[in-house]
N, C-alpha and C positions, 0 to 999 in steps of 0.2 A: 557807830564806831566798831571796828573789827575786833572780834573776840578771838584771840589766838591761843586760848587755853587748849592744850592737847585733847582731842576727842578720842573716845574709846572706839576701837575697831575690832571686829571679830570675824573669823572665817568659818563659814558653814560648808563642810565637805562631807563626803560619803560616796560609796561606790554606786554604780548604776543599779537602780532597783532597790536601794536601801531605805527608801522612804523620805529622802531629803526634801523632795518637792512637797510632799504632804505636810511635813513639819514646817516648812517655810510658809505655806499657805495658812497654817494655824497660827503661826507667830505673827504674821502680817495683820491678823484680825484682832490681836490682843492689844488692849489699851496701853500696856507698858511699852509697846513699840511705837507709840505715837510720835515720839521725838527722835526716831531713827531714820536713817537713809539706808536703803537696801540696794545693792548692786547685783544684778542677775545677768545671765547670759542671753536668754531670749524670753520675752513675755509669753510667747506662744507655748513654750514648754510647760509652763505652770498655770496657764489659764486664769489670769487675774482680771479679765475684762469686767466681770460682775462687781469688782471692787473699785473700778476706776471712777474718780471724781472729776479730775481735769487733767489735761495734757499741757505741759509747759515746753514750748519751743521745739526746734527740730532735733534736739538731743534726746527726746522722749523721756522726760522726767515727769513722773506721775505722782499725784497725791492720792493715797488710798483712803477708803472710808474710815479707817482707824486713825488717819492723820499721818501715817508713815509715808515717807517719800520712797519711790521705787524707780530705778532707772536701769537701762540695759548697759552692759559692758561693751562699748563700741570702740574698736581699735585698741590702743594701748591702755592698760589699767591706770597708769600714771595720769594720762590725759583725762580719763573718766573721773578719777578722784579729785584731781586739781580743778576740773570744771565744776564739780559739785561744791567744793570749798569756796571757789571764787564767787559763785552765785549765792552761796550762803552769806559770805562776807558782805556782799553788795546789797543784801536784802531782797534779791530777786526771788529767792525761795525761802522757805521757813528755816529758822535757825535750829536744825537738827543737832543732837548732842552725841550721836554715835553713828558708826557705819558698820553694816554687816555685808560681807562679800560672800556670795555663793559661788563655789567653783563647780566645774563640770564633774561628772561622776568618775572620769578617768584621770582627773587632775591630781598632781602632786601639790599639796598646799605650800610646800617650802618656797617656790618662786614668788608666790603672792606675799608671803612673809618677808622675803628678801627685798621686794619692791619697797615696802613701807619702812623696813628697818634700816635700809641702806640709802634711800633717796634723800638728798640734801635738804629738800623742802618738807617732804611728807614726814620725815623722822621727827620734826619739831611740831608738826600739826596733829599727829596721831599718836596714840599709845596703844600697844597691843593689849587687848583684854583677854582674848582666848581663842582657841580652835575648838569647834564643835564638830564631832564626827558621828554620822548616823551609821548604824550597823543593823542589818536585817536579821531578825531572830530565826526566820525560816531558812535562809540560805547563807547566813553569815559564816559558818564553819567552812563550807565549800568555797565561798568567795575568798576567804583568807588563805585557804590552801592553794588556790589557783592563781591569785593575783597579788603580786608584791606591792602594787600601788595601794590596795586595800589595807594591807598590813601597815604600811607607812602612814596612811591616814589615821589609823587607830593609834599608832605609836606616838604621834606628835600631838595628840588631842589633850585638851584640858577637861573637856566634857565628852563622854561617849554616850550617845542616845540610842538605846536599844529599841527597835521598832518591830511592829507586827507580832508581839508576844501574844496578843489576843487571838491570833490565828493558829497557835500551837495546840496540839492535843496533850492534855495533862499539865498539871501545875508546875512540874519540874522540867518542862520541855526545854527551857533556855539555860538550865544550870551549867551544862557543859560549856556552852559558848561564853557565859558570864565568867566562869573560872578561867577560860582561855584569855579573855580580854583583860582580866585583872592581872594575869601573869604577864601578858604582853605590855601593859601600861598601868602599873599599880598606882601611879600618882594621879591618874585621871578619875574624875567622879562619874559613876555610872548612873544614868537616868533611864527610867522606863517610860517611853512615850505613851503606851496604851494605858498606863496607870495615871496619866496626867502629870508626870514629873518634869517633862521637858517644857517648862514655861519660862518666860523671860527672866523671872526672878532667880531661877535656878541656873540659867545659862550665863547671865550677867555676873560680874563680880568675881570672875576667876583669874583676873590679872593681879599684878602687884599692888595697884592702887585700889583702895577701898573707898568708893564714893560716899558711903554712909558716914564713915568716921573721918573722911578727908585725910587719910593717912595711908602709909604703906603697910600692907598686911603680909609680911614676909613669910610667916609660918604657914598661912593658908595657901600662899602661892607656891612655896617649895614642896610642901606636903611630905617632908622627909620621913614622918612617922609611918607612911604607907610602905616604906621600904624596909622597915624593921622586921627582921626575920624573913624577908622576901627571898625565895629560892630562885635565883635566876640561872642556876645550873640544873634546872629540872629536866627530866627526861621526857621527850615526846617524839613523835614521828619526825625523822630527819628530813622528810620531804617537805615539811612545812616551812614557809618563808619566815615565820616568826621565830624559828629556832635561832636565827641570827641576831635577834633583837634582845638587848639587855638594858635594864634600868637599874641604876645604882647611885649611891651617894658617897662622895669622897669628902672627908672632913679633916681638919688640922687645927691644933691648938695654937701654934705659933703664927705670928704675923709674917707677911711676905713683903719685900720691897716692891714698889710700883714697877720699876724697870725689870725686876726678875719675873714679876707676874706677867708683864707684857711679853717677855721672851717665852715664858711657859705657854701662853696663848698662841704665839706664833708657831712654835714647834708643834704644838698639838694640832693646830689647824692645818699646817702643811703636811703633817704625817697622816692624819685621819680624815680631814676634809669633809666630804659629803656623808661619811659614816657617822658623824656626830649629828644625829637627827635633831636633838633639842638639848640645850644646856641652860640651867638656871642656877644661880648661886649668890651667896652673900660672902664677901671676902674681907678678911682683916688685913689692912695694909700697915706696914711698919711705920710709915710717915704719920698716919693719923689712926692709931688703933681703936680709938673711941668713936670713929666715924666710918663705918664699913661702907663698901661699895656693893651695889647689886648689879650682877651681870646677867645677860640673856642672849643666847645665841641659837641660831638655826643653821646647822651645817657650818659653812665657812663664813657666815655673816653674823656679826654681833651688833646689837643695838648699843648706842652710846651708853656707858654705864651711869647709874645714878648713885650719888653719894648721900647716905642717910645722915641725919643730924645726930643720931645715937643708935645703939643696938636696940632692936625691937623687943628683945626678951633677955633672959639671964644667960642664954647660950651665946657666948662670944667667940665661938669657933668659926673658922672658914668652913662653909658647907656648900658643895657644888653637886647638884643633881644632874646626872647624865642619862639620856636615852640614846642608845648607840646601836649600830649594826656592825658586827664582827670586830668589836674593839675589846681588847683585854683590859679588864678592870685593874688588875694588879700592875700591869705595865703603865697605865695612865696614872695610877696612884703613886707609883715609884717616880714617875717623871715629875709630878708636882712636888714630892718630897725633896727631890734633888735640887729644886730651886728655893727651898725654904731653909737656907743656912746649913744644909748638910755638907755640901761641898761647893767649891767655886763654880759659879754658873757656867763658865766656859767649859770646865771639865764636865759639867752635867750635860751640856749640849753634845760634846764629843762622845761621851759614853752612850748617850741615847742614839746618836747617829751610827755608832758602831753596831748597835743592835738593830737599827732600822736604817739600812744604807740608802734607802730611797728618799729619806726625809731631808729637807733643806730648810734652813732658817731664812725665811724670806718674807717680803710683804711689809706693809706699813704698820708700825706699832699702834696699838689702841691707846688713845689718850685718856688718862684718868685725871680729871681736874678737881 
């Protein structure tokens, strides 16, 4: 019988030379990866031949010595993932319980997230667990200075894996880079690969769903405490790409009507679009204030919201964590406030559009059931 329970999927990204390949090889040999399926770009790039046990059909699905399945990303990602799921459902290959997708070093992870979050079939079969980004301790500062893609990879991460610290001279060699990464993305957990911290147990479990408790761990997922006292108006070299990145949390005590929240999302997405790098939040709706919804968006794409049976803790406020590029926190907070009973929502839209003449309220409302 087909098991349609949503499977965890994670994205492993990192700039060229950041140690992503080395990390993946180490993970593939770990027993905790035995029930995983890994999608990579080319087998030749990471030299997995010595781990090969058997090859399954023309699509090159391999079973590694650890038991993990590994296949190449051929053609469209959707086709690759759907093919894996179909063979899993039919019993043709082992019943893996998670998928890890490795991107190329120059890749923006957002399109991969969009595929899974927005595809009518995959959105019901998979649940995003996390984004893992490798950063090279030797060249990380220079890479972040030079390449906007590297900054974005770090900004959207749930786990940042610092590599090659064992090659540095002096115990404090990585302190400057670590401080920069924490400033860039304070909600991400930093792991040191050379010290053995980047193991499956530390990488898994960074999503909303906690498989151990079989419940939603909102506090661990949002990590709003990491933003307490966070200075996102810090001063640094204006030539750095990450000067444009800000992480902040907007909270509100009052509940908001579902339709008003839909309109807020529409106006926000239309106005800021791709500059909304990552959005996570728990929202108090006026219709059911005791059953909040959980939202998760990447740029202009939102995963269908989940409604919780109850609040996960004593904090019953709406809390939305944003990681953004060139977005004004006060402006965004004011926009949300205007939809929470302060003024008529049509007046709110008009007032916002007067300040942002390029914004248009358009698109299909998000459904909160």
